[in-house]
C-alpha positions as CSV (number, residue, x, y, z in Angstrom):
1,M,1.8,13.6,9.9
2,S,0.1,12.0,6.9
3,A,-1.4,8.9,8.4
4,G,-5.0,8.6,8.0
5,S,-6.2,9.5,4.5
6,A,-5.7,6.0,3.1
7,A,-8.4,4.0,4.7
8,P,-10.8,2.3,2.2
9,T,-13.8,3.4,4.4
10,R,-14.1,5.9,7.2
11,L,-13.6,4.2,10.5
12,P,-14.7,6.3,13.5
13,G,-12.2,4.6,15.8
14,L,-9.2,5.4,13.6
15,D,-10.5,9.0,13.1
16,L,-10.6,9.3,16.9
17,L,-7.0,7.9,17.3
18,R,-5.8,10.3,14.6
19,A,-7.4,13.2,16.3
20,V,-5.9,12.1,19.7
21,A,-2.5,11.8,18.0
22,V,-2.4,15.3,16.7
23,L,-3.8,16.9,19.8
24,W,-1.5,15.0,22.0
25,T,1.5,16.1,19.9
26,M,0.3,19.7,20.2
27,Q,0.2,19.3,23.9
28,F,3.8,18.2,24.0
29,H,5.0,21.1,21.8
30,G,3.5,23.5,24.3
31,F,7.1,23.7,25.7
32,I,7.8,26.1,22.8
33,V,5.7,28.7,24.6
34,G,7.0,27.8,28.1
35,G,4.4,25.1,28.7
36,L,0.7,25.5,29.2
37,G,0.8,25.4,33.0
38,A,1.3,22.9,35.8
39,D,-2.3,21.5,35.3
40,W,-1.3,20.3,31.8
41,H,2.2,19.0,32.5
42,W,1.0,15.4,33.0
43,L,-0.4,15.4,29.5
44,E,2.4,17.4,27.8
45,R,5.1,15.1,29.2
46,Y,4.2,12.1,27.0
47,G,2.7,14.0,24.1
48,W,5.6,13.1,21.8
49,M,4.0,9.6,21.7
50,G,1.4,11.1,19.4
51,V,3.9,10.9,16.6
52,D,4.4,7.2,17.2
53,L,0.6,6.7,17.0
54,F,0.7,8.4,13.6
55,F,3.5,5.9,12.6
56,V,1.4,2.9,13.6
57,L,-1.6,4.3,11.7
58,S,0.5,4.9,8.6
59,G,2.0,1.4,8.7
60,F,-1.5,-0.1,9.0
61,L,-3.4,2.2,6.5
62,I,-0.7,2.9,3.9
63,G,0.8,-0.6,4.1
64,G,-2.6,-2.1,3.6
65,Q,-2.9,-0.3,0.2
66,L,-0.2,-2.5,-1.1
67,L,-0.7,-5.6,0.9
68,R,-4.4,-6.2,0.1
69,P,-3.9,-6.7,-3.7
70,L,-0.7,-8.7,-3.1
71,A,-2.7,-11.0,-0.8
72,C,-5.1,-11.6,-3.6
73,G,-2.4,-12.4,-6.1
74,E,-2.6,-9.1,-7.9
75,T,0.2,-6.6,-8.6
76,P,-0.6,-3.2,-7.0
77,S,-0.2,-0.1,-9.1
78,L,2.9,1.7,-7.9
79,R,2.0,4.7,-10.1
80,A,-1.3,5.0,-8.3
81,F,0.4,4.5,-4.9
82,Y,2.9,7.3,-5.5
83,I,0.4,9.7,-7.0
84,K,-1.7,9.2,-3.8
85,R,1.2,9.8,-1.5
86,A,2.6,12.7,-3.5
87,F,-0.7,14.7,-3.6
88,R,-1.4,13.8,0.0
89,I,1.9,15.2,1.3
90,L,3.6,17.6,-1.0
91,P,1.2,20.5,-1.7
92,A,0.6,21.4,1.9
93,F,4.2,20.6,2.9
94,W,5.6,22.8,0.1
95,V,3.3,25.7,1.0
96,V,4.3,25.6,4.7
97,L,8.0,25.3,3.7
98,A,7.7,28.3,1.5
99,V,6.1,30.3,4.3
100,Y,8.9,29.3,6.6
101,L,11.5,30.5,4.1
102,L,9.8,33.7,3.1
103,W,8.5,34.9,6.5
104,P,11.1,34.5,9.2
105,G,8.5,35.7,11.8
106,F,6.6,32.4,11.1
107,R,9.4,30.4,12.6
108,E,9.1,29.1,16.1
109,A,12.9,29.2,16.5
110,P,15.5,31.6,15.0
111,G,17.6,29.1,13.1
112,M,16.6,26.8,10.3
113,E,18.3,24.2,8.2
114,P,18.8,24.8,4.4
115,W,15.6,24.4,2.3
116,W,17.0,21.5,0.3
117,K,17.2,19.3,3.4
118,F,13.5,19.7,3.8
119,A,12.7,19.4,0.1
120,L,14.6,16.2,-0.1
121,F,13.3,14.9,3.2
122,F,16.8,14.6,4.5
123,V,16.6,16.9,7.5
124,N,16.0,14.1,10.1
125,L,19.4,12.6,9.2
126,D,21.5,15.8,9.3
127,I,20.4,18.6,11.6
128,D,22.0,20.9,14.1
129,Y,19.1,20.9,16.4
130,A,20.5,23.4,18.9
131,S,21.0,26.1,16.3
132,N,18.4,25.2,13.7
133,A,15.2,24.0,15.4
134,A,12.7,25.8,13.2
135,F,10.4,23.3,11.3
136,S,12.3,20.5,13.0
137,H,9.0,18.6,13.3
138,A,9.4,17.8,9.7
139,W,11.6,15.0,10.8
140,S,8.6,12.7,11.1
141,L,7.5,13.4,7.5
142,C,11.0,12.4,6.5
143,V,10.6,9.0,8.2
144,E,7.2,8.5,6.5
145,E,8.6,9.5,3.1
146,H,11.4,7.0,3.5
147,F,8.8,4.4,4.4
148,Y,6.8,5.2,1.2
149,L,9.9,4.8,-0.9
150,L,11.3,1.6,0.6
151,F,8.2,-0.4,1.7
152,P,6.7,-1.1,-1.8
153,A,10.0,-2.7,-2.9
154,L,10.2,-4.8,0.2
155,A,6.5,-5.8,0.0
156,L,6.9,-6.9,-3.6
157,L,10.0,-8.8,-2.9
158,L,8.5,-10.7,0.0
159,A,5.3,-11.4,-2.0
160,R,7.2,-13.2,-4.7
161,K,7.6,-16.3,-2.5
162,P,5.3,-15.6,0.6
163,S,6.6,-17.3,3.7
164,T,5.3,-16.9,7.3
165,M,8.8,-17.8,8.6
166,K,10.5,-15.3,6.4
167,F,8.0,-12.5,7.4
168,W,8.5,-13.2,11.1
169,A,12.2,-13.4,10.7
170,M,12.3,-9.9,9.1
171,C,10.0,-8.4,11.8
172,I,12.1,-9.8,14.6
173,A,15.3,-8.7,12.9
174,I,14.0,-5.1,12.6
175,L,12.8,-5.0,16.2
176,L,16.0,-6.5,17.7
177,G,18.2,-4.5,15.3
178,G,16.5,-1.3,16.5
179,I,17.0,-2.2,20.1
180,A,20.7,-3.0,19.5
181,L,21.3,0.1,17.4
182,R,19.6,2.6,19.8
183,T,21.3,1.0,22.8
184,S,24.8,1.2,21.3
185,V,24.2,4.8,20.1
186,W,23.0,5.8,23.6
187,L,25.9,4.1,25.4
188,H,28.4,5.7,23.0
189,F,27.2,9.2,23.3
190,D,26.3,9.0,27.0
191,A,30.0,8.1,27.6
192,L,31.3,10.9,25.4
193,Q,28.7,13.6,26.4
194,P,29.3,15.7,23.3
195,Q,28.2,19.3,23.4
196,R,25.3,19.0,21.1
197,A,21.7,17.6,21.1
198,W,22.9,14.0,20.5
199,F,19.7,12.4,21.8
200,V,17.5,14.2,19.2
201,E,20.0,14.1,16.4
202,D,21.3,10.5,16.7
203,I,18.5,8.6,18.4
204,Y,15.1,10.3,18.2
205,Y,15.1,11.6,14.6
206,P,16.9,9.1,12.3
207,T,14.7,6.8,10.3
208,W,16.5,3.6,11.2
209,N,15.8,4.2,14.9
210,R,12.1,4.9,14.4
211,L,10.8,1.8,12.5
212,D,9.0,0.2,15.4
213,G,5.7,2.0,15.0
214,L,5.6,1.6,11.2
215,L,6.5,-2.1,11.6
216,M,3.7,-2.7,14.1
217,G,1.3,-1.1,11.7
218,V,2.5,-3.1,8.8
219,M,2.2,-6.3,10.9
220,L,-1.5,-5.4,11.5
221,A,-2.1,-4.7,7.8
222,T,-0.4,-8.0,6.9
223,W,-2.6,-9.9,9.4
224,Q,-5.7,-8.3,8.0
225,A,-4.8,-8.9,4.4
226,Y,-3.4,-12.4,4.6
227,R,-5.3,-13.9,7.5
228,P,-8.8,-12.3,7.2
229,A,-10.6,-15.1,9.0
230,S,-8.2,-14.8,12.0
231,W,-8.6,-11.0,11.9
232,A,-12.4,-11.4,12.0
233,R,-12.4,-13.8,14.9
234,M,-10.2,-11.5,17.0
235,A,-12.3,-8.5,16.0
236,K,-14.9,-9.8,18.4
237,H,-12.4,-9.1,21.2
238,A,-11.8,-5.4,20.2
239,N,-12.6,-4.1,23.7
240,V,-10.1,-6.6,25.3
241,A,-7.5,-5.4,22.8
242,A,-8.2,-1.8,23.8
243,L,-7.9,-2.5,27.5
244,L,-4.7,-4.4,26.9
245,G,-3.4,-1.5,24.8
246,V,-4.0,0.9,27.7
247,A,-2.2,-1.5,30.1
248,V,0.8,-1.8,27.8
249,L,0.8,2.0,27.3
250,A,1.0,2.4,31.1
251,L,4.1,0.2,31.0
252,A,5.5,2.3,28.2
253,F,5.0,5.4,30.3
254,W,7.0,3.8,33.1
255,L,9.8,2.8,30.7
256,F,9.9,6.3,29.4
257,R,9.6,8.0,32.8
258,E,13.0,9.4,31.9
259,R,12.5,10.2,28.2
260,T,16.2,10.3,27.3
261,G,17.2,7.4,29.4
262,L,18.6,4.0,28.3
263,L,15.6,1.9,29.4
264,G,13.1,3.7,27.2
265,N,15.4,4.1,24.3
266,S,16.3,0.5,24.2
267,I,13.2,-1.6,24.8
268,G,10.7,1.2,25.3
269,W,10.0,1.8,21.6
270,P,8.7,-1.7,20.7
271,V,6.6,-1.7,23.9
272,L,5.1,1.6,23.1
273,S,4.5,0.6,19.5
274,L,2.8,-2.6,20.6
275,A,0.5,-0.7,22.9
276,L,-0.5,1.7,20.1
277,A,-1.0,-1.2,17.7
278,L,-3.4,-2.8,20.1
279,L,-5.4,0.5,20.2
280,V,-5.3,0.8,16.4
281,F,-6.6,-2.8,16.1
282,A,-9.4,-2.0,18.5
283,G,-10.1,1.3,16.6
284,A,-10.4,-0.5,13.3
285,Q,-13.3,-2.7,14.5
286,P,-16.7,-1.1,14.0
287,H,-18.3,-3.0,16.9
288,G,-15.9,-2.2,19.7
289,L,-16.1,0.8,22.0
290,L,-13.5,2.7,20.2
291,G,-14.9,2.2,16.7
292,K,-18.7,1.9,17.3
293,R,-19.7,5.6,17.3
294,A,-18.2,8.7,15.8
295,L,-17.2,11.2,18.4
296,P,-18.4,14.7,17.3
297,G,-15.5,16.7,15.8
298,A,-13.1,13.7,15.6
299,A,-13.6,13.2,11.9
300,W,-12.9,16.8,11.1
301,L,-9.8,16.9,13.3
302,A,-8.6,13.7,11.6
303,A,-9.2,15.3,8.2
304,I,-7.1,18.4,9.0
305,S,-4.6,16.5,11.2
306,F,-1.8,16.7,8.6
307,S,-2.2,20.5,8.1
308,L,-2.5,20.9,11.9
309,Y,0.7,19.0,12.5
310,L,2.5,21.2,9.9
311,V,1.4,24.6,11.3
312,H,0.8,24.2,15.0
313,K,4.4,24.9,16.1
314,P,4.9,28.0,14.0
315,M,1.5,29.3,15.1
316,Y,2.5,28.9,18.7
317,G,5.4,31.1,17.9
318,V,3.3,33.7,16.1
319,V,0.8,34.0,18.9
320,Q,3.6,34.2,21.5
321,S,5.4,36.9,19.7
322,Q,2.2,39.0,19.6
323,W,0.4,38.2,22.8
324,G,2.9,36.0,24.8
325,E,3.4,38.4,27.7
326,W,-0.4,38.8,28.2
327,L,-1.0,35.0,27.9
328,E,1.7,34.0,30.3
329,G,0.3,32.2,33.3
330,R,-3.3,32.4,32.1
331,G,-3.8,28.6,31.9
332,M,-6.9,27.7,29.9
333,V,-7.1,31.1,28.3
334,A,-3.6,30.6,26.9
335,Y,-4.4,27.0,26.0
336,A,-7.5,28.2,24.0
337,A,-5.6,31.0,22.3
338,Y,-2.7,28.9,21.0
339,G,-5.1,26.1,20.1
340,A,-7.6,28.3,18.2
341,A,-4.8,30.0,16.2
342,S,-3.4,26.6,15.2
343,L,-6.8,25.3,14.2
344,L,-7.6,28.3,12.1
345,A,-4.3,28.1,10.3
346,A,-4.7,24.4,9.7
347,A,-8.3,24.8,8.4
348,L,-7.1,27.5,6.0
349,L,-4.3,25.2,4.8
350,Y,-6.6,22.2,4.5
351,Y,-9.4,23.9,2.5
352,A,-7.1,26.1,0.4
353,V,-4.3,23.6,-0.4
354,E,-4.9,20.0,0.8
355,R,-8.5,19.5,-0.5
356,P,-7.8,21.0,-4.0
357,G,-4.7,18.7,-4.2
358,L,-6.8,15.7,-3.3
359,R,-9.4,16.6,-6.0
360,L,-6.6,16.9,-8.5
361,R,-5.3,13.5,-7.4
362,T,-8.7,12.0,-8.0
363,R,-8.8,13.4,-11.5
364,M,-5.3,12.1,-12.3
365,L,-6.1,8.6,-11.0
366,S,-9.4,8.5,-12.9
367,R,-7.5,9.0,-16.2
368,G,-5.7,5.7,-15.5
């Protein structure tokens, strides 16, 4: 995921959350190699929530780029916004997509959707998951790209005549609309039981079902930009927000105890997103426990998190194809091998592709 490169200053708490998000997601995707053992099942089970943490971070950090100038009565530069997003996402993404296409052995699954669905960020809306699961984790990048395309227009429209009531009405409509849509889709396909991966294809991947996290992040960014005094007052209670976030996260765990069940996929998403938003709020405060001190290694993991997200699944497949039989059942040894290979590949992608792209972006923006 791309969340995390847009903060005006480095915030240790958000770096920590970003690192947790990518490592948690990696834990979940251990199922590709048969899981990492019974000792890790408790952590793997809910690891998919790491992507939702990325969504909240994106809504807060990327949304804030546009909302801060709007709150000051200024018109943000959409050119600068899209240059930042393009050079943050596209170079590393295109390189990884090219490797997927040119080296079939890099794929963590045999089948793969046509290249143009990835290039146009369309794959989350039209995928045969059972047959073409390779690089399917690009679905979340599609959601983020759709957010980058649509949010600026919505933000500019709402800023023309700012209204607290209008803002809350929109937020409530999105939340309730998501609950209603997911519920209806779940009831429809649960009754039909089609012979395909309908949960992934029709509930989990589509953008319109995954707006809760982005929305919660945008709500945080709006609060910070338009009500800075209120934000500063509540910042003193960052630790309370963190504890409350953990408590609400426990509730989300309970709601999603059956991941594909109706309860989680109706009201579970906004509950989960609220929990993660509370943690992001706490992490954004430099004086709370989450944001007070930098955890060694967290900033580096946060920096390479996008590259790590892109390559960890295929690297699992590469390691398994070479040493899978030997690693099977070896617990921490297997965990270390799969993780180290992913980190090495991510570091290579970051230093060889991402960082040069970011330097080029800086030069383009400096030219005005």
